[in-house]
VEXDREN-2710 file (C-alpha; in Angstrom, 1 decimal):
% VEXDREN-2710
k/r/px/py/pz
1/MET/26.6/-141.5/50.0
2/SER/24.9/-138.1/50.3
3/ALA/26.5/-134.7/50.9
4/GLY/24.7/-134.4/54.1
5/ARG/25.2/-138.2/55.7
6/LEU/28.7/-137.2/54.7
7/ALA/29.3/-133.9/56.7
8/ALA/27.5/-135.3/59.7
9/LEU/30.2/-138.2/59.3
10/GLY/32.4/-134.9/58.9
11/ALA/34.2/-136.0/56.3
12/THR/33.7/-132.7/54.2
13/ALA/36.1/-130.1/53.6
14/GLU/34.4/-127.9/56.3
15/PHE/35.7/-131.0/58.4
16/HIS/38.9/-131.1/57.0
17/HIS/39.5/-127.2/58.1
18/GLY/37.4/-127.3/61.4
19/LEU/37.3/-130.6/64.0
20/LEU/40.5/-131.8/62.3
21/ALA/42.2/-128.6/61.5
22/GLN/45.1/-128.0/63.9
23/ALA/46.2/-131.5/63.3
24/PHE/45.5/-131.6/59.5
25/THR/47.3/-128.2/58.4
26/PRO/50.1/-126.6/60.8
27/ALA/51.1/-123.3/59.8
28/ALA/54.6/-124.2/59.5
29/ARG/53.8/-126.1/56.6
30/ALA/51.7/-123.5/55.0
31/ALA/53.8/-122.7/51.5
32/GLY/53.9/-126.4/50.7
33/SER/50.6/-127.6/51.4
34/PRO/47.6/-127.6/49.5
35/GLN/45.6/-126.8/52.6
36/THR/45.4/-124.0/54.7
37/PRO/47.8/-124.3/57.9
38/ALA/45.4/-123.7/61.1
39/ALA/47.2/-123.7/64.5
40/PRO/45.5/-121.4/66.8
41/GLN/47.3/-118.2/68.6
42/PRO/45.9/-115.6/70.6
43/PRO/44.8/-112.9/68.6
44/PRO/47.0/-109.4/68.9
45/PRO/44.6/-105.8/70.0
46/SER/42.2/-105.3/67.9
47/ASP/43.3/-102.1/67.4
48/THR/45.6/-103.6/65.3
49/ARG/43.4/-104.1/62.5
50/PRO/42.7/-101.7/59.9
51/ALA/39.1/-101.1/59.4
52/PHE/37.4/-103.7/56.3
53/ALA/36.7/-101.1/54.1
54/ASP/40.5/-99.4/54.6
55/PHE/42.1/-103.1/54.2
56/LEU/39.8/-103.5/51.2
57/ALA/41.0/-100.4/49.4
58/ASP/44.6/-101.4/50.1
59/VAL/43.6/-105.2/48.7
60/ARG/43.0/-103.2/45.4
61/LYS/45.3/-101.3/45.1
62/GLU/48.2/-103.8/45.5
63/ALA/46.3/-105.9/43.5
64/LEU/46.1/-103.6/40.8
65/SER/50.2/-103.5/41.3
66/ARG/50.6/-106.5/40.4
67/GLY/48.7/-106.9/36.9
68/ILE/45.7/-108.3/37.9
69/ARG/43.0/-106.3/35.8
70/GLN/40.6/-103.9/36.8
71/GLU/37.4/-105.4/36.3
72/ILE/39.1/-108.6/38.2
73/VAL/39.5/-106.7/41.0
74/ASP/36.3/-104.6/40.8
75/ALA/34.5/-108.0/40.2
76/ALA/36.1/-109.6/43.0
77/LEU/35.9/-107.2/45.7
78/SER/33.3/-104.7/44.9
79/ASP/30.6/-106.8/46.7
80/ILE/32.7/-107.6/49.9
81/GLU/31.1/-105.2/52.2
82/GLU/31.9/-107.1/55.7
83/PRO/34.0/-109.9/56.9
84/LEU/31.8/-112.9/56.9
85/PRO/31.0/-114.0/60.0
86/VAL/30.7/-117.7/59.7
87/VAL/34.4/-117.7/58.3
88/LEU/35.8/-115.9/61.5
89/GLU/33.9/-118.2/63.7
90/ARG/35.1/-121.2/62.2
91/ASP/38.7/-119.9/62.5
92/HIS/38.5/-118.8/66.1
93/ALA/36.8/-122.2/67.1
94/GLN/39.2/-124.7/66.1
95/ALA/39.1/-127.7/68.5
96/GLU/42.1/-128.3/70.7
97/ILE/41.9/-131.8/71.0
98/VAL/41.3/-133.9/68.2
99/LEU/40.0/-137.6/67.8
100/PRO/42.5/-140.9/68.1
101/LEU/44.0/-142.1/64.9
102/GLU/41.5/-145.3/65.3
103/ALA/38.3/-143.3/66.2
104/TYR/39.3/-141.0/62.7
105/VAL/39.8/-144.2/60.4
106/ARG/36.5/-146.0/61.5
107/ARG/34.2/-142.6/61.0
108/ARG/35.7/-142.2/57.9
109/LEU/36.4/-145.9/56.5
110/THR/32.8/-147.4/56.7
111/PRO/31.5/-149.6/54.3
112/THR/29.4/-146.9/52.2
113/PHE/32.6/-144.8/51.7
114/ILE/34.7/-148.1/50.7
115/ARG/31.8/-149.5/48.2
116/ALA/31.5/-145.4/46.7
117/GLY/35.4/-145.7/45.9
118/ARG/35.3/-148.6/44.5
119/GLU/32.6/-147.6/42.2
120/ALA/34.2/-144.3/41.6
121/TYR/37.2/-146.3/40.2
122/ALA/35.5/-148.4/38.0
123/ARG/33.7/-145.0/36.2
124/GLN/37.1/-143.6/35.6
125/ARG/39.7/-146.2/35.7
126/THR/41.1/-145.8/32.6
127/LEU/41.0/-142.2/33.0
128/LEU/42.9/-143.1/36.4
129/GLU/45.3/-145.2/35.2
130/SER/46.1/-143.2/32.2
131/ILE/47.0/-140.6/34.6
132/GLY/48.5/-142.6/37.6
133/LYS/51.1/-144.5/34.6
134/ALA/51.7/-140.9/33.3
135/TYR/52.6/-138.7/36.8
136/GLY/54.2/-142.1/38.2
137/VAL/51.6/-142.5/40.7
138/ALA/49.0/-145.2/42.1
139/PRO/45.8/-144.9/40.5
140/SER/44.2/-146.3/44.0
141/VAL/46.1/-143.2/45.7
142/ILE/44.7/-140.8/43.5
143/ALA/41.2/-142.1/44.0
144/ALA/41.6/-142.4/47.6
145/ILE/42.6/-138.7/48.0
146/TRP/39.6/-137.9/45.4
147/GLY/37.6/-139.2/47.8
148/VAL/38.9/-138.3/50.8
149/GLU/38.6/-134.5/50.3
150/SER/35.2/-134.2/48.3
151/ASN/33.3/-137.5/48.3
152/TYR/34.5/-138.0/44.3
153/GLY/33.3/-134.3/43.7
154/ARG/30.4/-134.7/45.9
155/PHE/31.1/-131.9/47.9
156/SER/33.9/-129.5/47.7
157/GLY/32.9/-126.6/49.3
158/ILE/30.0/-123.6/49.4
159/ARG/31.9/-120.9/50.5
160/PRO/33.0/-118.0/48.0
161/THR/36.6/-117.9/48.0
162/VAL/37.3/-114.4/47.4
163/ALA/35.4/-113.0/50.6
164/SER/36.6/-116.2/52.6
165/LEU/40.2/-115.5/51.9
166/ALA/39.4/-111.5/52.2
167/THR/38.0/-112.1/56.0
168/LEU/40.7/-114.4/57.1
169/ALA/43.7/-111.8/55.3
170/TRP/42.0/-108.9/57.5
171/ASP/41.8/-110.7/60.7
172/PRO/45.4/-110.3/62.3
173/ARG/46.1/-113.4/63.6
174/ARG/47.7/-115.3/60.6
175/SER/47.1/-112.0/57.8
176/SER/49.8/-112.6/56.3
177/PHE/49.5/-116.2/54.7
178/PHE/46.3/-115.5/53.8
179/ARG/46.9/-112.2/52.8
180/GLY/49.2/-114.0/49.9
181/GLU/46.6/-116.3/49.2
182/LEU/44.3/-113.6/48.5
183/PHE/46.2/-112.4/45.5
184/ASP/46.9/-116.1/44.7
185/ALA/43.3/-116.6/44.3
186/LEU/42.5/-113.1/42.2
187/GLU/45.6/-114.0/40.0
188/ILE/43.5/-117.2/39.5
189/LEU/40.8/-115.3/38.1
190/ASN/42.8/-113.2/36.2
191/LEU/44.3/-116.2/34.4
192/GLY/40.7/-117.3/33.6
193/ASP/41.2/-120.5/34.5
194/ILE/37.5/-120.1/36.6
195/ASP/35.0/-117.4/37.0
196/LEU/34.1/-115.4/40.2
197/ALA/30.7/-117.1/40.9
198/HIS/32.0/-120.7/40.6
199/MET/35.1/-120.4/42.9
200/LYS/34.3/-121.9/46.1
201/GLY/35.8/-124.4/48.8
202/SER/36.1/-124.2/52.0
203/TRP/35.6/-121.5/54.6
204/ALA/39.5/-121.2/55.0
205/GLY/40.2/-120.9/51.1
206/ALA/41.1/-124.4/50.1
207/MET/39.0/-125.0/46.8
208/GLY/37.3/-127.4/44.6
209/GLN/37.2/-131.5/45.0
210/VAL/41.0/-132.0/45.4
211/GLN/40.9/-128.7/48.3
212/PHE/43.9/-126.7/47.0
213/MET/44.6/-123.4/48.5
214/PRO/45.2/-120.6/45.6
215/SER/49.5/-120.9/45.5
216/SER/49.1/-124.3/45.6
217/TYR/46.7/-124.3/42.4
218/LEU/49.0/-121.9/40.8
219/GLN/51.8/-124.6/41.0
220/TYR/50.5/-127.9/40.6
221/ALA/47.0/-127.5/38.7
222/GLU/47.0/-129.4/35.7
223/ASP/44.6/-128.7/32.5
224/TYR/45.0/-132.5/31.8
225/ASP/41.6/-132.5/28.9
226/GLY/43.4/-129.6/27.3
227/ASP/40.4/-127.0/27.3
228/GLY/42.5/-124.3/28.3
229/HIS/41.5/-124.2/31.7
230/ARG/42.8/-126.1/34.7
231/ASP/39.0/-126.9/36.4
232/ILE/39.7/-128.7/39.7
233/TRP/35.7/-127.3/40.1
234/SER/34.1/-129.8/38.0
235/THR/36.4/-131.8/35.5
236/PRO/37.6/-135.4/36.1
237/ALA/40.6/-135.5/34.2
238/ASP/41.7/-132.2/35.6
239/VAL/40.9/-133.1/39.7
240/ILE/42.8/-136.4/38.9
241/ALA/45.4/-135.1/37.7
242/SER/46.0/-132.2/39.7
243/ILE/46.5/-134.6/42.8
244/ALA/48.9/-136.5/40.4
245/ASN/50.9/-133.9/40.0
246/TYR/50.8/-132.7/43.7
247/LEU/52.2/-136.1/44.5
248/SER/54.4/-136.2/42.3
249/GLY/55.7/-133.2/43.1
250/ARG/56.0/-133.6/46.6
251/GLY/58.1/-136.7/46.1
252/TRP/56.0/-139.7/45.2
253/LYS/57.6/-142.4/43.8
254/GLY/56.0/-144.7/40.9
255/GLY/55.8/-148.5/41.4
256/GLU/55.9/-148.3/45.2
257/THR/53.6/-148.4/47.5
258/TRP/52.9/-146.2/50.9
259/GLY/52.8/-149.0/54.2
260/ARG/51.5/-151.4/55.3
261/GLU/49.6/-152.3/58.9
262/VAL/52.0/-154.5/61.7
263/ARG/51.5/-156.0/64.9
264/VAL/53.3/-154.6/68.3
265/SER/52.8/-155.7/71.2
266/PRO/52.9/-153.9/74.4
267/ASP/56.0/-154.6/75.1
268/VAL/57.3/-154.0/71.7
269/ALA/56.0/-150.6/71.8
270/ARG/57.8/-149.7/75.1
271/ALA/61.1/-151.5/73.3
272/VAL/60.5/-149.0/70.3
273/THR/60.1/-146.1/72.6
274/ASN/62.8/-146.6/74.2
275/THR/65.7/-147.6/71.6
276/VAL/64.5/-146.1/68.6
277/GLU/64.1/-142.5/67.5
278/ARG/61.4/-139.8/66.8
279/ARG/61.8/-137.9/63.2
280/ASN/62.2/-134.0/63.2
281/GLY/60.0/-132.0/61.0
282/THR/58.2/-128.6/61.4
283/CYS/54.6/-130.6/61.2
284/ARG/54.2/-132.3/64.4
285/ALA/53.2/-135.5/62.5
286/THR/56.6/-135.8/61.3
287/ARG/57.9/-135.6/64.7
288/ASP/55.4/-138.2/65.9
289/MET/56.6/-141.4/63.9
290/THR/60.2/-143.0/64.1
291/VAL/63.2/-142.6/62.3
292/ALA/63.3/-145.2/58.9
293/LEU/64.7/-148.5/60.0
294/PRO/65.2/-151.2/58.1
295/SER/63.3/-154.6/58.1
296/ARG/65.7/-156.6/60.1
297/ARG/65.6/-153.8/62.5
298/TRP/62.3/-153.9/62.9
299/GLN/62.3/-157.6/62.6
300/GLU/64.7/-157.3/65.9
301/LEU/62.7/-155.4/68.0
302/GLY/59.8/-157.9/67.7
303/VAL/57.6/-155.9/64.9
304/ARG/55.5/-158.3/62.7
305/LEU/53.2/-158.1/59.8
306/ALA/49.7/-157.8/61.0
307/ASN/48.8/-161.4/60.5
308/GLY/51.8/-162.2/63.3
309/THR/54.2/-163.7/60.5
310/PRO/57.9/-162.3/59.9
311/LEU/58.6/-158.9/58.2
312/PRO/59.3/-159.5/54.5
313/ALA/63.3/-159.2/54.2
314/SER/62.8/-157.2/51.0
315/MET/60.5/-154.8/52.5
316/PRO/61.8/-150.8/52.1
317/ASP/63.1/-149.4/54.9
318/ALA/60.0/-148.0/57.3
319/SER/58.7/-145.4/60.1
320/LEU/56.4/-146.6/62.7
321/VAL/53.2/-145.0/63.2
322/SER/51.3/-145.5/66.1
323/GLY/47.8/-145.0/67.1
324/SER/46.5/-146.4/70.7
325/ARG/45.7/-149.9/69.2
326/GLN/47.1/-150.0/65.4
327/HIS/50.4/-149.7/64.1
328/PHE/51.8/-148.9/60.6
329/LEU/55.5/-149.4/58.5
330/VAL/55.2/-146.7/56.0
331/TYR/57.9/-146.0/53.7
332/SER/59.0/-142.8/51.9
333/ASN/56.3/-142.4/50.1
334/TYR/53.7/-141.7/53.2
335/ASP/56.3/-138.7/53.5
336/ALA/54.1/-137.5/50.0
337/LEU/50.4/-138.0/51.6
338/LEU/51.5/-136.1/54.7
339/GLU/52.9/-133.4/52.1
340/TYR/48.6/-133.3/51.3
341/ASN/47.7/-133.1/54.6
342/CYS/49.7/-133.7/57.4
343/ALA/47.8/-135.8/60.0
344/HIS/48.4/-139.2/60.5
345/SER/44.9/-139.7/60.3
346/TYR/44.5/-138.8/57.0
347/ALA/47.3/-140.2/55.5
348/ILE/46.8/-143.6/57.3
349/SER/42.9/-143.3/55.9
350/VAL/43.9/-142.6/52.5
351/GLY/46.7/-145.3/52.3
352/LEU/43.8/-147.6/53.2
353/LEU/40.9/-146.5/51.6
354/ALA/43.7/-147.2/48.7
355/ASP/44.6/-150.6/49.4
356/ARG/40.7/-151.2/50.0
357/ILE/39.5/-149.9/46.5
358/VAL/41.9/-152.0/44.5
359/ALA/41.7/-155.1/46.9
360/THR/41.3/-158.3/44.9
361/GLY/38.7/-161.0/46.0
362/ALA/37.0/-158.7/48.7
363/PRO/33.3/-158.3/47.5
364/ALA/32.2/-154.4/48.2
365/PRO/31.4/-153.9/51.9
366/ARG/27.9/-153.8/52.9
367/ALA/26.4/-151.0/55.1
368/ARG/24.9/-151.9/58.0
369/LYS/21.2/-152.1/58.2
370/SER/19.5/-150.6/61.8
371/ARG/17.4/-153.5/63.1
372/ARG/13.5/-152.1/63.0
373/ARG/11.2/-153.6/66.0
END
C-alpha cells in the first residue's frame, strides 16, 4: 500500500495525532506513553505567551545549562524563526468526535493492509522471532504495532521534530509537557543517535517508525544492531527491538496473548452493564472497560466465544471491551497495548492484526477490485 493511499485511509502518524488524537493520547498519560497527549483545552489569554524569539532565547539558555553542547543548540534552534502554523492548526483542530471502534477497525484492517503485514512479517521473520524471544514479546504483536504506526516503515512522519516541539512548547495550552519533550529531543541530538536533518516525525513530535516521543525514546529505544546509534527511523533491528522493549517495560507477559472476540447478546450486554463494575484509570479507555473476571463468571453471565461455544475454563481473568456491535475479552497483556496508545480502537486493531498476520491455513486476503462499466 502506498503512503499516499494509506494516508487517505487515515492510517499514518499524522492521522494518529489528528482525527483520533483525543482518544488515543490523553494528557494524564503523557509521561509514560510513547506518543503525545492530546486533550484539547481552552487556551489561556494570549498575553501570557512570550514573544517567540524570547521563548527560544530562554530555551537556548536552559539547554546549555543542561549540558547540551553549544553546536547542537545552535544547529537545532538557529533556523527556527517562527512557530510552525501547520502544527498549531493541527493541535487546535483535533476532533471532538472519534470513529466508533468497529468503523476504525474496518478502516484499518483492510485486505491490502493485512497482506502487507504478512509480507513484512515474512521478510523480517528471523529478526522478529529472535527479538521477540529476547524480550518476551509476541513477534506478531511487534509486527502489528510496526504496521499500525508507520506501515512497516513506509511512512513515519515528515515534520521536523525540534521545530514542532518548539512550537507546541511555546503555545500555552500544554507548554510544560512539550517543553520537557523539546529538551529531551535536544538531548537525543546531543547523544548523536540521529542528526537534525533526519530527526522527523509527526506534527506533535512522535518520531520514527515506532512513533516515540523523545522522553520514551530516551527510556526505551534500543541499539539492537550494535552500531552505536538507536535508530528508530531507518534500522529495522532497532525499530523492532524498541517496540519490544517498550511493551516489555510496560508489562507484557511472554507466552500469553492479548484477548479474543466474543459473542455478547443485547440481553447479556445489559446484564454486564448492570452488574459488572468498570475499571478506574487516568486514561479514558481504561475506564471504558470492565474489571477483570474469571472465565466461569463470564460464562455465567452469558458471554460466549465468537462461534457461540462456551468459554474455555482455562481462560485467564479478562475484562470486557465493547463497541456498538463487537465485543472482546481482553487479558493483562492488553494493558501493555493501551500503554502504547490508550484507545480501544488502536489496541483492538493491533491485537486483531497480530492474529491475522500469523493465522495458519488462511490465504492472504485480496483487495476488492472495483468493477468497470
